[in-house]
N, C-alpha and C positions, 0 to 999 in steps of 0.2 A: 504494500500500500504506500504509494508515494503521492506527493503533492504535485498537481499540474500547474501550468502557468496561470490559469484562471483563479485557482485557490490562493496562490501566492499573491497575485494582484489584489484580491479581495482582502487578504490579511493586511497587506501594506496600506490599503485605503482606510481600513478600520483603525489601524495604528495612527495614521496621519490625522484622522478625524478626532480620535480620543486624546492624543497628546499634543497635537499641533506641530508645525514645522520647527519651532524654536526649541522645543523640549526633546526632540528625537536625538540630537547629538548628546545631550546630557544623559538620556536613557541608555544610549549605546555605550557611553563611557562607563556608566555604572555597571552595565552588564559585563563589560570587559574586565573591570576590577573584580567583580564577583567570580567570574570564571578563573581569573588568575589566583585568587585566594582559595578557591575550591581545589585547583590543581596543586597548590602549595600544601594545603592541609592533607590532601590525598597522598602526596609523596612522603610527608612526615609520618603519617600513619603506616605506610608501607615499610618505611625504614625502621620504625619502632617494632613492627611485627617481625621483621627479619632479625633484628637484634634479639628479641625475646626468643624466637625460635632457635637461634644459634646458641644462646645461653642455656636453654633447656636441653638441647642436644649435647652440649659440652658437659653439663651436670650429669646427664644420663650416662655418658661415656665414663666419666670419673667414678660414678657409683658402680658401674659394671666392672671397672678395673679393680675397685676396692673390694667388691664382693668376690671377685675371682681370686684374689690373693689370700683371702681368709680360709 
């Protein structure tokens, strides 16, 4: 399911009527900032999850070595 040219034109007309020509650049700038912040937060969460996974795997390996020696 994709948007055709008619649907895109209709959406643009509705946005123009609702927000006016002067507010559209401000809206686009705000959306750009929001997208940037979302990507930054997503990358931070991925990095934290990877670090947590690595530390759990390391602890499991150490525990395995410890119980193998006893």
